[in-house]
C-alpha positions as CSV (number, residue, x, y, z in Angstrom):
1,M,-64.1,-4.2,23.6
2,A,-60.8,-3.2,25.1
3,R,-61.7,-0.5,27.6
4,S,-65.1,1.2,28.2
5,L,-66.7,3.5,30.7
6,I,-69.6,3.4,33.1
7,V,-70.9,6.8,34.3
8,L,-73.3,6.9,37.3
9,P,-76.0,7.7,37.9
10,D,-76.6,8.0,34.1
11,D,-75.9,4.3,33.2
12,T,-77.5,2.9,36.4
13,A,-76.3,-0.4,37.9
14,K,-77.5,-2.4,34.8
15,P,-74.0,-2.9,33.2
16,I,-72.6,-4.3,36.5
17,L,-75.6,-6.6,37.0
18,E,-75.4,-7.8,33.4
19,A,-71.7,-8.6,33.9
20,I,-72.4,-10.6,37.0
21,E,-75.2,-12.4,35.3
22,G,-72.8,-13.2,32.4
23,A,-70.2,-14.9,34.7
24,A,-69.7,-18.5,33.7
25,R,-66.8,-19.6,35.8
26,S,-65.7,-17.1,38.5
27,L,-66.3,-13.8,40.2
28,R,-63.8,-11.9,42.3
29,V,-65.1,-8.9,44.2
30,K,-63.2,-6.5,46.4
31,M,-65.4,-3.8,48.0
32,F,-65.3,-1.1,50.5
33,I,-69.1,-1.0,51.1
34,F,-71.4,-3.8,49.9
35,S,-75.0,-3.2,50.9
36,D,-77.1,-2.9,47.7
37,P,-79.8,-5.7,47.7
38,A,-79.8,-6.2,43.9
39,M,-76.0,-6.6,43.8
40,L,-76.2,-9.0,46.7
41,E,-78.9,-11.1,45.1
42,A,-77.0,-11.2,41.8
43,V,-73.8,-12.4,43.4
44,I,-75.6,-15.1,45.5
45,A,-77.5,-16.2,42.4
46,K,-74.2,-16.9,40.5
47,K,-73.0,-19.0,43.5
48,R,-76.1,-21.1,43.4
49,R,-75.5,-21.7,39.7
50,G,-72.1,-23.1,40.3
51,V,-69.9,-20.1,39.7
52,T,-66.9,-19.8,42.0
53,V,-67.4,-16.6,43.9
54,R,-65.0,-14.9,46.3
55,V,-65.5,-11.6,48.0
56,I,-63.1,-9.4,50.0
57,L,-64.9,-6.9,52.2
58,N,-63.4,-4.0,54.2
59,P,-64.3,-4.9,57.8
60,H,-65.0,-1.4,59.2
61,R,-64.4,2.3,58.7
62,R,-61.9,4.3,60.7
63,S,-64.7,5.2,63.0
64,G,-65.3,1.5,63.7
65,E,-68.6,1.4,61.8
66,R,-69.2,-2.0,60.3
67,E,-71.4,-1.4,57.2
68,N,-70.7,-4.7,55.6
69,E,-72.0,-7.0,58.3
70,G,-75.4,-7.6,56.7
71,A,-73.9,-8.5,53.3
72,R,-71.3,-10.7,54.9
73,K,-73.9,-12.7,56.8
74,A,-76.1,-13.1,53.7
75,L,-73.1,-14.2,51.6
76,E,-72.0,-16.7,54.2
77,R,-75.5,-18.2,54.4
78,A,-75.3,-18.7,50.7
79,H,-71.9,-20.4,51.1
80,V,-70.0,-17.7,49.3
81,E,-66.4,-17.4,50.3
82,V,-65.9,-14.1,52.1
83,K,-62.8,-12.7,53.8
84,D,-62.0,-9.5,55.6
85,A,-59.6,-7.2,53.7
86,N,-55.9,-7.6,54.2
87,P,-55.1,-6.2,57.7
88,A,-51.8,-4.9,56.4
89,F,-53.7,-1.8,55.4
90,D,-55.5,0.8,57.4
91,L,-58.5,-0.1,55.3
92,T,-59.3,-1.4,51.8
93,H,-61.0,1.3,49.8
94,E,-60.5,-0.4,46.4
95,K,-63.7,-1.2,44.5
96,S,-63.0,-3.9,41.8
97,M,-64.5,-6.9,40.2
98,V,-63.1,-9.6,37.8
99,V,-65.4,-11.8,35.8
100,D,-64.2,-15.1,34.5
101,E,-60.6,-13.9,34.5
102,H,-61.4,-12.0,31.4
103,T,-63.0,-8.7,32.3
104,A,-62.0,-6.3,35.1
105,F,-63.9,-3.4,36.6
106,V,-62.0,-0.5,38.2
107,K,-64.5,1.6,40.0
108,S,-64.9,4.7,42.1
109,F,-68.3,3.6,43.5
110,N,-69.3,1.2,46.2
111,W,-72.0,-1.4,45.8
112,A,-74.3,0.8,47.9
113,T,-77.7,1.9,46.6
114,R,-76.8,5.6,47.1
115,N,-73.7,5.3,45.0
116,L,-75.5,3.5,42.3
117,T,-78.4,5.9,42.0
118,E,-77.5,9.3,43.5
119,T,-73.8,10.1,43.0
120,R,-71.5,11.1,40.2
121,D,-69.3,8.0,39.9
122,Y,-67.3,6.1,37.3
123,A,-66.0,2.7,36.4
124,V,-63.6,1.6,33.7
125,I,-64.2,-1.8,32.2
126,T,-61.1,-3.5,30.7
127,T,-60.5,-6.7,28.9
128,H,-56.8,-6.0,28.3
129,S,-55.1,-9.2,29.5
130,H,-52.4,-7.4,31.4
131,D,-54.9,-5.2,33.3
132,V,-57.0,-8.2,34.2
133,A,-54.1,-10.3,35.3
134,E,-52.7,-7.6,37.5
135,V,-56.1,-7.0,39.3
136,I,-56.3,-10.8,39.9
137,E,-52.7,-10.9,41.2
138,C,-53.5,-8.2,43.8
139,F,-56.8,-10.0,44.7
140,E,-54.9,-13.2,45.3
141,A,-52.2,-11.5,47.3
142,D,-54.7,-9.8,49.5
143,W,-56.8,-13.0,49.9
144,H,-53.8,-15.0,50.9
145,R,-52.2,-12.1,52.9
146,R,-49.1,-12.1,50.7
147,P,-47.1,-9.1,49.5
148,F,-48.1,-7.6,46.1
149,E,-45.8,-5.8,43.8
150,P,-47.4,-3.7,41.0
151,R,-46.2,-4.4,37.5
152,K,-43.9,-1.9,35.9
153,K,-45.3,0.3,33.1
154,S,-48.8,-0.7,34.1
155,H,-52.0,1.3,33.4
156,L,-53.1,0.4,36.9
157,I,-52.3,2.7,39.8
158,W,-52.1,1.1,43.3
159,C,-51.9,2.4,46.8
160,P,-50.0,2.1,49.0
161,A,-47.4,1.9,46.3
162,H,-46.9,4.5,43.6
163,G,-50.3,6.3,43.7
164,R,-49.0,9.7,44.7
165,D,-46.1,9.6,42.2
166,R,-48.4,8.5,39.3
167,I,-51.0,11.2,40.0
168,C,-48.4,13.9,40.4
169,Q,-46.7,12.8,37.1
170,F,-50.1,13.0,35.4
171,I,-50.6,16.5,36.6
172,D,-47.0,17.5,35.8
173,E,-47.4,16.2,32.2
174,S,-50.6,18.3,31.6
175,K,-49.9,21.1,29.2
176,H,-53.1,23.0,28.5
177,R,-56.1,21.8,30.6
178,L,-56.7,19.8,33.7
179,F,-60.1,18.8,35.1
180,V,-60.1,17.1,38.5
181,Q,-63.1,15.7,40.4
182,N,-62.4,14.4,43.9
183,E,-64.2,14.4,47.2
184,R,-61.1,15.5,49.1
185,F,-58.1,17.7,48.5
186,Q,-55.9,17.1,51.6
187,D,-52.6,15.9,50.2
188,M,-50.2,18.8,50.1
189,V,-47.8,17.2,47.6
190,V,-50.6,16.8,45.0
191,I,-52.0,20.2,45.8
192,E,-48.5,21.7,45.2
193,C,-48.5,19.9,41.8
194,L,-51.9,21.5,40.9
195,V,-50.7,24.9,42.0
196,R,-47.5,24.5,39.9
197,A,-49.7,23.5,36.9
198,A,-51.8,26.6,37.3
199,R,-48.7,28.8,37.6
200,R,-47.2,27.5,34.3
201,G,-50.4,28.3,32.5
202,V,-52.5,25.1,32.7
203,K,-56.2,25.9,33.0
204,V,-57.0,23.9,36.1
205,H,-60.7,23.2,37.0
206,V,-61.4,21.5,40.3
207,M,-64.7,20.0,41.5
208,A,-64.9,19.1,45.2
209,R,-67.5,18.5,47.9
210,P,-68.3,21.4,50.2
211,P,-66.3,21.8,53.4
212,H,-69.1,20.7,55.8
213,T,-68.9,17.2,54.3
214,L,-65.4,16.8,55.7
215,K,-64.8,14.8,58.9
216,R,-64.1,17.2,61.8
217,D,-60.5,16.0,62.2
218,K,-59.8,16.6,58.5
219,L,-61.4,20.0,58.3
220,V,-58.3,22.1,58.7
221,E,-56.3,20.3,56.0
222,G,-59.3,19.9,53.7
223,V,-60.3,23.6,53.8
224,G,-56.6,24.6,53.7
225,G,-56.0,22.7,50.5
226,L,-59.0,24.2,48.8
227,R,-58.1,27.7,49.9
228,I,-54.5,27.4,48.7
229,M,-55.8,26.4,45.3
230,D,-58.4,29.2,45.3
231,D,-55.7,31.8,46.2
232,M,-53.7,30.7,43.2
233,G,-56.6,31.3,40.9
234,I,-57.7,27.7,40.4
235,K,-61.4,27.5,39.7
236,I,-63.1,25.4,42.4
237,H,-66.8,24.3,41.9
238,R,-69.3,22.1,43.6
239,L,-71.9,20.0,41.8
240,R,-75.5,21.2,41.8
241,H,-78.3,18.7,42.5
242,L,-75.8,15.7,42.5
243,R,-73.4,14.4,45.1
244,L,-69.8,14.1,44.0
245,H,-68.2,10.8,44.9
246,G,-66.2,9.9,41.8
247,K,-62.4,10.4,41.6
248,M,-61.4,11.4,38.1
249,L,-58.6,13.4,36.4
250,L,-58.8,14.5,32.8
251,G,-55.6,15.8,31.2
252,D,-55.6,17.9,28.0
253,G,-58.7,16.1,26.9
254,V,-56.7,13.0,25.8
255,R,-56.0,11.0,28.9
256,A,-57.7,10.3,32.2
257,I,-57.4,8.5,35.6
258,V,-60.4,6.9,37.2
259,G,-60.6,4.9,40.4
260,S,-61.0,4.9,44.1
261,I,-58.1,7.2,45.2
262,N,-59.0,10.3,47.2
263,I,-56.4,13.1,47.1
264,A,-55.5,12.5,50.8
265,A,-52.4,11.3,52.5
266,G,-54.2,8.4,54.1
267,S,-55.3,7.1,50.7
268,F,-51.8,7.2,49.3
269,D,-49.9,5.9,52.3
270,G,-52.1,3.5,54.2
271,R,-55.0,2.2,52.2
272,R,-55.5,-0.3,49.5
273,E,-56.6,1.7,46.5
274,L,-56.9,1.1,42.8
275,A,-57.2,3.4,39.8
276,I,-56.5,3.1,36.1
277,E,-54.9,5.5,33.6
278,V,-56.4,5.4,30.1
279,R,-56.0,7.1,26.7
280,D,-58.8,5.1,25.0
281,G,-60.6,7.4,22.6
282,D,-64.1,6.4,23.5
283,V,-63.5,6.5,27.2
284,V,-61.8,9.9,27.2
285,H,-64.4,11.4,24.8
286,R,-67.2,10.5,27.1
287,L,-65.3,11.8,30.1
288,R,-64.9,15.1,28.3
289,K,-68.7,15.3,27.8
290,V,-69.3,14.5,31.4
291,A,-66.8,17.1,32.5
292,R,-68.4,19.8,30.4
293,H,-71.9,18.8,31.6
294,D,-70.9,18.8,35.3
295,W,-69.0,22.1,35.1
296,K,-72.1,23.7,33.4
297,H,-74.3,22.3,36.2
298,S,-72.1,23.5,39.1
299,Y,-71.3,26.7,40.8
300,P,-68.2,28.3,42.4
301,M,-67.4,27.3,45.9
302,D,-67.3,30.3,48.2
303,L,-64.2,29.9,50.3
304,S,-64.2,33.3,51.8
305,D,-64.5,33.6,55.6
306,E,-68.1,34.4,55.2
307,G,-68.7,31.6,52.7
308,L,-67.1,29.1,55.0
309,L,-69.0,30.2,58.0
310,A,-72.3,30.0,56.1
311,D,-71.4,26.4,54.9
312,L,-70.1,25.2,58.3
313,E,-72.3,27.0,60.8
314,G,-74.5,24.5,62.7
315,R,-72.8,21.6,61.0
316,V,-69.3,21.4,62.4
317,D,-68.9,22.5,66.0
318,G,-66.0,24.9,66.7
319,S,-65.2,25.3,63.0
320,S,-64.5,29.0,63.2
321,D,-61.9,28.5,65.9
322,M,-60.4,25.5,64.0
323,L,-60.0,27.7,60.9
324,A,-59.0,30.8,62.8
325,I,-62.1,32.7,61.4
326,D,-63.6,35.6,63.4
327,G,-67.2,34.6,63.4
328,K,-68.4,38.1,64.4
329,G,-66.3,39.9,61.8
330,A,-65.9,37.6,59.0
331,H,-65.0,39.4,55.8
332,E,-64.0,38.6,52.2
333,R,-60.3,37.7,52.0
334,K,-58.2,39.8,49.6
């Protein structure tokens, strides 16, 4: 195996649990949210069997919410080494694991039960030595609070470093088709790249989460980004019966990016994030199948004034004023 793919919720948490169970020497885990009981039990079990386990946890969200306290206390009681994420970053959103310095997992999903069972999410598993070594280098740098310099010509994409450049380059190199799944479309540089792609004839299909899921202070830029793309004829859909959490780009059906990076300025400029660009046939083939399935089981997002009000009313206070929509006379935009 060189690189392979996990798709959630289809594949369940079983591949991750099996990888943890198979660890013979070491586990390195870096996680934004770690709360799933089965994952916690599996990691603690390896510590009890003599495996060296180290875990980096994001200490809290922007709101101050501390979702990892329960896991931290359980890990510390089991004598697992745990550290808060590097304070050099606004937060650590990376979701990665390295097993025995041999296999690395680059993921979009948290170790939270909801992500493992209810959301569209992805992970790329790689045994390429340069991929694995680079994930370890960053883990060690963040563990010891040292600077980290991404390798040149790497498949890995890091933030804050060259994430925006790499994603824009990926979009700019797309010639025929571009499929993008992401929770948020708030970074105007990337949105401009998507618009330019559509204008040069690339068929751009975007899947996003509905506006009411945006944080209130991100509503204007989030809705603005979606509407700009919609105005340019980019097809924007939302998943039906499944929550979108994965971050995936698929270019011309032959290359892809999977990882933790939201299309938002905060992700590119202030957060520790990790994604991987792949051209592996099996990985890309399966992503094409998932993309076709998800598009078939989705529906267009209504970004007209009326559609936005219907989505936001009763959910986001003052949304009509924030978006300059006349709530009494909303009408379809031309």
